[in-house]
C-alpha positions in Angstrom: -105.2 103.9 57.5 -107.9 102.7 60.5 -109.9 105.4 59.6 -111.1 104.4 56.0 -111.3 100.4 57.3 -113.8 101.9 60.1 -115.4 103.7 57.7 -116.1 100.9 55.5 -117.0 98.4 57.8 -119.8 100.4 59.8 -120.8 101.9 56.3 -121.3 98.1 55.0 -122.8 97.5 58.3 -125.3 100.2 58.4 -126.4 99.2 54.4 -126.6 95.5 55.2 -129.1 96.5 58.6 -131.1 98.7 56.3 -131.6 96.1 53.3 -131.9 92.8 55.5 -131.0 92.8 59.1 -131.3 89.1 59.4 -128.0 88.7 57.3 -126.0 90.8 59.3 -125.1 87.8 62.1 -124.5 85.4 59.5 -122.2 87.5 57.4 -120.2 88.4 60.5 -119.8 84.8 61.6 -118.9 83.7 57.9 -116.4 86.4 57.8 -114.7 85.5 60.8 -114.2 81.5 60.1 -113.1 82.3 56.4 -110.5 84.7 58.0 -109.5 82.2 60.6 -109.3 79.6 57.7 -106.9 81.8 55.7 -105.1 82.4 58.7 -104.4 79.2 59.4 -103.3 77.8 55.6 -101.1 80.9 55.9 -99.3 79.8 58.6 -99.2 76.2 57.2 -97.7 77.9 54.1 -95.1 79.6 56.2 -94.1 77.0 58.6 -93.2 74.9 55.3 -90.8 77.6 53.9 -89.4 78.5 57.1 -88.4 74.7 57.5 -86.9 74.8 54.1 -85.2 77.6 54.6 -83.7 76.5 58.1 -82.7 73.2 56.4 -81.1 75.0 53.4 -79.1 76.9 56.5 -78.1 74.0 58.2 -77.3 71.6 55.4 -74.9 74.6 54.1 -77.0 75.2 51.1 -77.3 78.7 51.9 -73.2 79.2 51.7 -73.5 77.4 48.1 -76.5 79.8 47.2 -74.6 82.8 48.3 -71.8 81.8 46.1 -74.1 81.5 43.2 -75.7 84.7 43.8 -72.6 86.6 44.6 -72.2 88.3 41.3 -76.2 89.6 41.5 -75.2 90.6 45.1 -72.5 92.6 44.2 -73.8 94.0 41.2 -77.2 95.3 43.2 -75.8 96.1 46.3 -72.2 96.8 46.2 -69.3 95.6 48.2 -70.6 94.2 51.1 -69.3 92.1 54.0 -69.9 88.1 53.5 -72.4 87.4 55.9 -74.5 90.4 54.8 -74.1 89.0 51.2 -75.0 85.4 52.6 -78.4 86.8 54.1 -79.1 88.7 51.2 -78.5 85.7 49.1 -81.1 83.9 51.0 -83.4 86.6 50.9 -83.1 87.2 47.2 -83.6 83.3 46.6 -86.6 82.7 48.7 -88.1 86.0 47.1 -87.4 84.1 43.7 -89.2 81.3 44.9 -92.0 83.0 46.2 -91.7 82.3 49.6 -91.8 86.2 50.4 -92.9 86.1 54.2 -90.2 83.3 54.6 -87.7 85.9 53.1 -88.3 88.5 55.8 -86.0 87.1 58.4 -83.0 87.1 56.3 -83.7 90.6 55.0 -83.7 91.9 59.0 -80.6 89.9 59.3 -79.1 91.6 56.2 -79.9 94.8 57.4 -78.1 94.2 61.0 -75.2 93.5 59.2 -75.2 96.4 56.0 -73.3 99.6 56.4 -75.5 102.5 57.4 -74.5 106.1 56.7 -75.2 107.5 60.6 -78.7 107.6 61.0 -79.5 107.3 57.4 -80.1 104.2 55.4 -77.2 103.4 53.1 -77.6 102.2 49.7 -77.6 98.6 50.1 -80.6 99.3 52.5 -82.5 101.2 50.2 -81.8 98.7 47.4 -82.8 95.6 49.6 -86.2 97.5 51.0 -87.2 98.4 47.1 -85.9 94.5 45.9 -88.3 93.1 48.6 -91.2 95.6 47.8 -91.0 94.4 44.2 -90.1 90.9 45.0 -89.1 89.3 41.4 -90.8 85.8 41.6 -90.1 83.0 38.8 -92.3 80.8 40.8 -95.2 82.3 42.9 -95.2 79.2 45.5 -97.4 80.7 48.1 -99.6 82.3 45.6 -100.1 78.7 44.1 -100.4 77.0 47.5 -103.0 79.5 48.5 -105.2 79.1 45.1 -104.8 75.5 45.6 -105.9 75.5 49.0 -108.9 77.3 47.8 -109.9 74.8 45.1 -108.5 77.1 41.8 -109.3 75.1 38.7 -105.8 75.9 37.5 -103.7 77.3 40.1 -100.4 78.0 37.9 -101.9 80.0 35.8 -100.6 83.1 37.3 -97.1 81.9 36.5 -96.5 84.1 33.5 -98.2 87.4 34.3 -96.5 87.2 37.9 -93.1 86.9 36.3 -94.0 89.3 33.7 -95.1 91.8 36.2 -92.9 91.3 39.2 -89.9 91.5 36.6 -91.0 94.8 35.2 -91.6 96.5 38.7 -88.1 94.9 40.1 -86.2 96.4 36.9 -87.8 99.8 37.1 -87.5 100.0 41.1 -83.4 98.7 40.8 -83.0 101.5 37.8 -85.0 104.3 40.0 -82.6 103.5 43.0 -79.7 103.7 41.4 -80.7 107.1 39.6 -81.9 108.7 42.9 -79.5 107.4 44.9 -76.8 108.5 42.5 -78.5 111.9 42.3 -78.9 112.4 46.0 -76.5 110.6 48.0 
C-alpha cells in the first residue's frame, strides 16, 4: 500500500515543480498544517467519546445497555459469556451512535473474551469484524462533529444517506457472514 502513495506524492511533486516551482513549499506547508489541525480536532472528538464511554461503564449504564441489547447480541453472535456480551453491547451502542473509534477498545476486549476455534476465528469474531466494518450508524456523530469543525453549512445533511448506506451494508454483511459461515464452518 505504501508504493501507490509514494508514487502519487512523487508524481504530484514533479507535476507541481514542472508547472510552478514556487508553489511547492507553500503547498507542503499548508498540507502539513491542515493535517495537524485535522488530527487535533479528531483527537478532541475521540477524547470526548472515550470519556462518555468511561462514564457509561463507571455509572453502570453499560450493564443496562447490555441488558437492552442482549436479544440483538444473542441473535447476531449466538450464546456468549456475559462479559463478552457486555463488551459487544458497548461496541454496538458506540457504533450506532457514530463513535466508531471509541468503539474499538470494547471490540478488542470482546475479542479477548470470545471463544475461538483453535487458531481460527470463531463465528462471533467473524461477525464482530463484519459488523464493525459495516458500522450501522443511527447518528453519525463523529462525522457531524468533523463537518461542524470545518464550517459545513449543514453538518447534519448526512443523516439519511448514512443511515441508508450503513444499514444496507450491515444487513448484507450479516447475511453473507451467516451464509458463508454455515457453508464453510
